[in-house]
Every structure is written in C-alpha cells, then in structure tokens.
C-alpha positions in Angstrom: 1.9 -3.8 23.0 4.7 -4.0 25.5 7.2 -2.6 23.0 5.0 0.4 22.4 4.4 0.9 26.1 8.2 0.9 26.7 8.8 3.3 23.9 6.1 5.7 25.0 7.4 5.5 28.6 10.9 6.5 27.4 9.4 9.4 25.4 7.5 10.6 28.5 10.7 10.3 30.6 12.4 12.5 28.0 9.7 15.2 28.4 7.4 14.5 25.5 3.7 14.6 25.8 1.5 12.0 24.2 -1.9 12.6 22.6 -4.4 9.9 21.6 -5.7 11.3 18.3 -9.2 10.8 16.9 -10.4 9.0 20.0 -13.6 7.1 19.3 -12.7 6.2 15.7 -10.6 3.6 13.9 -8.4 1.6 16.3 -8.8 3.7 19.4 -9.6 1.5 22.3 -10.5 2.1 25.9 -7.7 -0.3 26.9 -5.2 2.1 25.4 -6.1 4.6 28.1 -5.2 2.0 30.7 -2.0 0.6 29.2 -0.3 3.6 27.5 0.9 6.8 29.1 -1.6 9.2 27.4 -1.4 12.9 28.2 -4.3 14.1 26.1 -7.3 12.7 24.3 -8.3 14.3 21.0 -12.0 14.1 20.0 -12.3 13.6 16.3 -13.7 16.6 14.4 -16.4 14.3 12.9 -18.1 14.2 16.3 -17.6 18.0 16.9 -19.0 19.0 13.5 -22.6 18.0 14.3 -22.6 18.5 18.0 -25.2 21.2 17.7 -27.6 19.1 15.8 -26.9 15.4 16.6 -28.0 13.9 19.9 -25.8 10.9 19.2 -22.6 13.0 18.7 -23.6 15.0 21.8 -23.8 11.8 23.8 -20.5 10.4 22.5 -18.7 13.7 23.2 -20.2 13.8 26.7 -19.0 10.2 27.3 -15.5 10.9 26.0 -15.1 14.0 28.1 -16.4 12.0 31.1 -13.8 9.3 30.6 -11.1 11.9 30.3 -12.3 13.7 33.5 -12.4 10.4 35.5 -8.9 9.4 34.3 -7.5 13.0 34.7 -6.6 13.2 31.0 -7.3 16.5 29.3 -9.7 16.5 26.3 -9.0 18.4 23.1 -11.8 18.9 20.6 -10.7 19.1 17.0 -12.5 21.0 14.2 -14.2 23.6 16.5 -15.4 26.3 14.1 -18.4 28.0 15.7 -18.8 29.9 18.9 -21.9 27.8 19.8 -19.7 24.7 19.7 -17.1 26.3 22.0 -19.9 27.3 24.5 -21.4 23.8 24.5 -18.0 22.0 24.8 -16.9 24.3 27.7 -20.2 23.5 29.4 -19.5 19.8 29.0 -16.0 20.3 30.5 -13.8 20.1 27.4 -10.3 21.5 28.1 -8.9 22.5 24.8 -10.1 23.5 21.3 
C-alpha cells in the first residue's frame, strides 16, 4: 500500500486528479479513503440504476454521499439516465453526474 500511496501522491503533485471508481463494489474499502489521496468518489451505476425503486440502493447511495460530504470528497454518480434520478441525487447532495 505504501508504494501506491507514494505513486498517487506524486501524481497529485504533478497536477493529476484521482477518482475512486465503482465505490461500494469489488475491492473498494473505506480505508482507501483514509490512506490514498482521493479527489472524487464514483458511485457505481448498479446502485444508481434502481435508486427510484430500491430502498436498499437508496440507503447505500445516501451513505456514500454522506461519507463523501464528511470527508470533503466530491461524489460522481455513474449511469444516470433519467431526470428523476438527477432530481433525487441532487436532493441527496450528489455533486456530479
């Protein structure tokens, strides 16, 4: 992990921004948010797809947005295809679509 931290710090120093993609799936971990210089969290489209009909996806997205807000990391929602999704995500505090 230290090698990755150093590499990402060098990239940030050189002006690159770093996104944590598909947060909440696969190997994404909350510890990554503490240890790596993340500039943006991307919410996986799998959560966004059913946000209008799934209470569980709704709760997960609210939690992810809350984490981002508390850590001052912008949140990007992937796979937004409907106006109703945009309206709801804006209401929740999502930054980018």
